[in-house]
C-alpha atoms as one frame of an Amber mdcrd trajectory, in Angstrom:
protein
  36.331 -33.889  94.115  32.634 -34.518  94.402  31.958 -30.821  95.090  34.027
 -29.765  92.051  32.163 -32.231  89.835  28.823 -30.727  90.892  29.983 -27.214
  89.933  31.091 -28.481  86.560  27.750 -30.148  86.002  25.958 -26.860  86.882
  28.191 -24.915  84.438  27.612 -27.510  81.745  23.847 -27.359  82.245  23.911
 -23.568  82.083  25.980 -23.669  78.883  23.558 -26.124  77.334  20.594 -23.896
  78.125  22.405 -20.877  76.638  23.186 -22.812  73.476  19.548 -23.873  73.254
  18.376 -20.271  73.567  20.826 -19.132  70.861  19.710 -21.914  68.571  16.049
 -20.956  68.998  16.894 -17.294  68.313  18.820 -18.244  65.163  16.003 -20.515
  63.997  13.412 -17.815  64.601  15.381 -15.367  62.396  15.411 -17.784  59.450
  12.482 -17.991  57.016  10.959 -21.381  56.372  12.639 -23.439  53.699  11.565
 -22.526  50.101   9.999 -19.167  50.968  12.517 -17.249  48.858  11.635 -19.362
  45.840   7.956 -18.630  46.397   8.596 -14.881  46.733  10.634 -14.833  43.518
   7.913 -16.772  41.762   5.243 -14.320  42.899   7.386 -11.352  41.834   7.972
 -12.939  38.428   4.272 -13.558  37.954   3.518  -9.972  38.955   6.077  -8.555
  36.535   4.808 -10.751  33.712   1.216  -9.724  34.443   2.225  -6.057  34.386
   4.163  -6.525  31.148   1.241  -8.329  29.529  -1.137  -5.525  30.479   1.343
  -2.910  29.250   1.564  -4.353  25.738  -2.191  -4.897  25.327  -3.835  -2.098
  23.342  -7.150  -0.757  24.609 -10.250  -1.807  22.660 -11.141   0.534  19.792
 -13.871   3.123  20.171 -15.764   2.013  17.090 -17.974   4.631  15.477 -21.654
   4.154  16.167 -21.153   2.187  19.397 -22.080   3.448  22.874 -18.553   4.607
  23.733 -17.520   5.490  20.179 -17.815   8.644  18.050 -21.046   9.241  16.137
 -21.370   8.234  12.493 -21.408  11.372  10.352 -20.118  10.093   7.012 -21.671
   8.169   4.160 -20.739   4.512   4.602 -21.076   1.183   2.859 -21.398  -2.165
   4.588 -18.881  -4.766   3.464 -19.542  -8.492   3.127 -17.888  -9.207   6.482
 -20.109  -6.668   8.276 -17.567  -3.854   8.560 -18.339  -0.346   7.357 -16.223
   1.898   5.120 -16.778   5.651   5.274 -16.324   7.589   2.041 -16.523  11.062
   0.519 -17.289  11.972  -3.095 -15.659  14.734  -5.136 -15.897  16.111  -8.657
 -18.681  15.544 -11.156 -21.548  13.146 -10.348 -20.398   9.559 -10.680 -23.239
   8.698 -13.081 -21.992  11.242 -15.640 -18.237  10.898 -15.043 -15.818   9.887
 -17.784 -13.111   8.964 -15.302 -13.693   7.391 -11.903 -10.876   7.433  -9.359
 -10.473   5.897  -5.904  -8.104   7.969  -3.762  -6.221   6.228  -0.909  -5.036
   8.451   1.932  -1.738   8.215   3.784  -0.607   7.634   7.366  -2.512   9.484
  10.114  -5.009  10.862   7.575  -8.601  10.231   6.552 -11.086  10.632   3.699
 -10.920  14.432   4.038  -7.194  14.419   3.237  -7.736  13.767  -0.459  -5.211
  16.265  -1.745  -5.582  15.222  -5.374  -9.340  15.733  -5.202  -9.334  18.884
  -3.083  -6.682  20.756  -5.076  -7.683  19.639  -8.561  -8.684  22.644 -10.638
 -12.445  22.907 -11.276 -11.693  23.530 -14.950  -9.895  20.198 -15.264 -12.597
  18.363 -13.325 -15.291  19.658 -15.663 -13.292  19.360 -18.880 -12.373  15.727
 -18.313 -15.435  14.699 -16.291 -13.535  13.493 -13.233 -15.182  11.772 -10.264
 -13.095  10.901  -7.197 -14.093   8.955  -4.106 -11.872   9.056  -1.039 -12.468
   6.763   1.916 -11.265   6.087   5.434  -8.997   3.068   5.497  -9.964   0.511
   8.195  -9.603   1.930  11.710  -9.209   5.503  10.468 -11.869   8.203  10.671
 -15.260   6.504  10.583 -14.376   3.181   8.965 -14.616   0.161  11.243 -11.327
  -1.396  12.373 -10.278  -4.663  10.753  -8.394  -6.846  13.270  -7.855  -9.376
  10.455  -6.407  -6.830   8.051  -3.744  -8.022   5.604  -1.884  -6.634   2.620
  -4.465  -8.304   0.388  -7.607  -7.347   2.329  -7.099  -3.641   1.693  -7.196
  -4.181  -2.077 -10.331  -6.303  -1.728 -11.992  -3.557   0.364 -11.319  -1.102
  -2.469 -12.788  -3.495  -5.017 -15.930  -3.903  -2.925 -16.221  -0.137  -2.421
 -16.034   0.368  -6.189 -18.657  -2.309  -6.797 -21.106  -0.939  -4.253 -20.742
   2.578  -5.668 -21.128   1.298  -9.213 -17.803   2.535 -10.570 -17.847   0.005
 -13.378 -15.672  -2.916 -14.372 -12.512  -0.788 -14.297 -11.526   2.290 -12.300
  -8.389   4.281 -11.442  -6.532   4.300  -8.132  -4.297   7.029  -6.722  -2.509
   6.619  -3.386  -0.282   8.936  -1.394   2.485   7.769   0.979   1.130   4.753
   2.929  -1.849   4.949   0.588   0.581   4.677  -2.312   1.873   1.485  -0.758
  -1.689   0.134  -0.916  -1.666   0.717  -4.681   0.992  -2.024  -4.955  -1.565
  -4.348  -3.346  -4.159  -3.318  -5.937  -1.699  -4.031  -8.746  -1.081  -7.455
  -7.244  -4.574  -8.612  -6.237  -7.063  -6.705  -8.423  -5.163  -5.713 -11.602
  -8.122  -6.823 -13.729 -10.240  -4.082 -12.125  -7.824  -1.215 -12.805  -7.883
   1.291 -15.654  -4.681   2.937 -14.382  -2.792   3.720 -11.195  -0.677   6.465
  -9.650   1.623   6.035  -6.664   2.627   9.315  -5.001   5.751   8.980  -2.830
   4.639   5.457  -1.841   6.010   4.193   1.474   8.707   1.542   1.131   9.050
  -1.624   3.187  12.785  -2.103   3.749  12.260  -5.850   4.068  10.784  -6.370
   0.602  12.687  -9.054  -1.260  14.604  -7.906  -4.312  16.500  -4.983  -2.805
  20.304  -5.300  -2.772  21.209  -5.658   0.920  23.625  -2.746   0.916  21.112
  -0.422  -0.781  18.218  -1.116   1.601  20.522  -1.034   4.632  21.994   2.330
   3.632  18.535   3.800   3.025  17.289   2.429   6.349  20.220   3.979   8.224
  19.329   7.369   6.759  16.048   7.399   8.679  15.778   9.042  12.089  17.060
   6.706  14.796  13.690   6.703  16.534  11.983   5.708  13.275  14.487   2.937
  12.671  13.544   1.449  16.031   9.803   1.936  15.503   9.905   0.174  12.130
  12.156  -2.564  13.493   9.664  -3.246  16.281   6.736  -3.276  13.841   8.522
  -5.792  11.621  10.152  -8.143  14.115   7.887  -7.780  17.164   4.501  -6.463
  15.999   2.936  -7.407  19.332   5.107  -4.679  20.914   4.040  -1.938  18.508
   1.387  -0.468  20.794   3.694  -0.418  23.812   6.624   1.035  21.869   4.596
   3.934  20.539   2.791   4.681  23.799   5.595   4.321  26.387   7.503   7.400
  27.591  11.006   5.975  27.971  12.036   6.082  24.307  10.915   8.330  21.434
   8.121   6.806  19.349   7.600   6.936  15.582   8.213  10.548  14.598   4.957
  11.072  12.685   2.889   9.725  15.574   4.699  12.218  17.823   3.934  15.070
  15.358   7.647  15.700  14.823   8.681  17.881  11.888  12.232  16.526  11.917
  11.296  14.139   9.100  10.280  16.972   6.778  12.572  18.547   4.218  13.010
  22.305   3.923  10.565  22.353   1.010   8.043  20.355   3.038   8.241  22.846
   5.890   7.565  25.717   3.488   4.330  23.981   2.508   3.099  23.507   6.091
   1.193  26.840   6.349  -0.579  26.045   3.075  -1.428  22.527   4.248  -2.794
  23.874   7.539  -4.935  26.443   5.749  -6.536  23.832   3.486  -7.351  21.357
   6.254 -10.952  21.921   7.313 -11.234  19.062   9.814  -9.524  18.398  13.168
  -6.311  16.391  12.929  -7.628  14.106  15.670 -10.383  12.775  13.384  -8.071
  10.192  11.832  -7.222   8.724  15.268 -10.634   9.058  16.920 -11.241   5.295
  17.173  -7.869   4.698  18.803  -4.266   4.794  17.649  -3.772   1.039  17.656
  -6.352   0.158  14.998  -5.297   3.087  12.813  -1.663   4.132  13.168  -0.151
   1.071  14.795  -1.877  -1.440  12.541  -0.761   0.643   9.570   2.848   0.168
  10.701   2.372  -3.543  11.373   0.865  -4.200   7.931   2.998  -1.761   5.946
   6.333  -2.824   7.408   5.553  -6.432   8.266   6.289  -9.498   6.172   4.576
  -9.181   2.784   3.322 -12.042   0.670   4.949 -10.497  -2.396   7.447  -7.843
  -3.440   6.445  -5.036  -5.811   9.576  -5.824  -7.793   8.063  -9.207  -8.709
   4.905  -7.730 -10.246   4.014  -8.221 -13.882   2.828  -5.409 -16.111  -0.913
  -5.089 -15.392  -1.428  -3.494 -18.812   0.516  -5.651 -21.298  -1.494  -4.238
 -24.222  -1.086  -0.596 -23.144  -4.721  -0.364 -22.110  -3.636   1.605 -19.021
  -0.591   3.142 -17.348   1.078   3.130 -13.919   2.837   6.267 -12.683   5.165
   6.745  -9.725   5.982  10.265  -8.498   8.841  10.877  -6.074  10.700  13.888
  -4.675  14.477  13.527  -4.612  14.741  15.264  -1.222  12.074  13.161   0.492
  13.330  12.377   4.016  10.520   9.892   4.705  10.783   7.719   1.589  14.326
   7.149   0.262  14.606   8.142  -3.382  17.372   5.571  -3.967  14.996   2.677
  -3.278  12.251   4.251  -5.371  14.654   4.565  -8.293  15.631   0.923  -7.917
  12.007  -0.230  -7.972  11.368   1.828 -11.120  14.433   0.269 -12.778  13.153
  -3.235 -12.035   9.705  -2.405 -13.455  10.248  -0.850 -16.896   6.493  -0.488
 -17.396   6.384   2.101 -14.584   6.274   5.743 -15.699   8.700   7.212 -13.155
   8.593  10.943 -12.396  11.345  12.246 -10.111  10.977  15.831  -8.916  14.239
  17.708  -8.186  14.227  19.534  -4.875  10.845  18.157  -3.803  10.219  16.539
  -0.426   7.423  14.250   0.705   4.606  16.809   0.671   4.987  17.930  -2.952
   1.365  16.951  -3.854   0.303  20.070  -1.929   2.355  22.328  -4.217   0.525
  24.380  -6.818  -0.469  22.624 -10.059   0.911  19.233  -8.930  -2.526  17.561
  -8.586  -3.441  18.695 -12.112  -0.156  17.421 -13.532  -0.456  14.001 -11.891
  -4.107  13.475 -12.818  -3.591  14.563 -16.435  -0.588  12.233 -16.762  -2.719
   9.330 -15.540  -5.905  10.002 -17.457  -4.810  11.509 -20.777  -1.062  10.942
 -20.857  -0.042  14.604 -20.532   2.972  15.395 -18.347
């Protein structure tokens, strides 16, 4: 009995040691308590840091700085210290009968002043027309404006006119996104205007006053990639840089140099447009795409402080006129919304061009027709 008990005690001791060894092995294979939480936290912080860096645009390469392009253009210095680059066309401003400020469109610059460049010399001399085009903030050689608003662009134009001595009243002509800026001029500086022309002005689908079904239908007619790009610019402007620079989804079609947004008539005009352009296309973006293209989208399609459909007639005594020109086959700017705006503003002289796309200002005789309609009432 005693001998058997001793064997049992030896077996029990051996079993205990084996269990101890297994327990130590199991414990050694387990990570300390809370380590998984710490790892997940570190991964989350890393992902957030990467995401933050991904959505941050690079600093602009401002003209005249050490890492920026050289200043080649004539420029004025604004009250806030920024510079606006400009280019003069036509007769000398001191002898001009009509003084016009031309506002360029998206991904363009002061050299893309189609109305000035294609205006017939005979008309320029006969009427005494002076035109100044300028780089909008962030484009070409004009300093970026990180504080840019819908209103600030109109005030920049007013200050440009004052510094160049254009007089108490002057004309404005804007094309595409530049045409959209003309609405701002009619809102904020109507007392400085002698007349205005909007050429296929870009439309913000979120302007108040549009019937929901009309704006929604027009929006759905845009390319899917453009719908997303505009949606991002409106609802999440802080993602605009990332959206248009990432490679996973297609960016805004114009930024990507896509011709899918051009009508058949527009495409026919492309060789002519290319032959008249004497400057590199990259000039507009030379200070960086964020402060030029992306900010244009953020401002143009963001939340506005007013709707053009709420504007009053800036010339109640017929001392000036406002003209809006639109092609009925424009794939960039829906003609249905343009018609609706014109219906809500009976003081607008609306000119709809059958068969024309977005680039109709480059067609023969169109600059002459639009300028004569604005200045002397001939159409």
